[in-house]
C-alpha positions, 0 to 999 in steps of 0.5 A: 366276163366272156361266155357262151358262143362269144367266149368260144369265138374270143378264145379262137379268134384269129384277129389277135392272141387271146392268151396275150390279153392283159386280162389273163395276167392271172396264171389260174386264168391262163391255165383254165384257158388251156383247158378250154382250148383243149376241150374245144378240140380244135387243133388250130389252137396249137399255135396259141398254146405252144408259147405257154410252154415257156410260161413263168408259172409251172402249173400253166406250163403243165396245163398247156402241155397236157392240152397240146397232147390232148389236141395232138392225140384226141385223148383225155388231157387230164390223164397224166403222161407216162 
């Protein structure tokens, strides 16, 4: 289990792709990672989120899209797009 400062570092790490980690095979986990990255508010996460727009799970695609939108505009990712 990754948590606290170590968890944030894991998600932001620059030495690899946390979203490509074999431990993230569950779509619910990939979606949750999208949410966390958006909440962190660091636009450096955009390159890690963009590939998830092509995820085979439509819920992951939706969460990635909302997270990207939040990071780009600095708003609330939970608000549906018009």
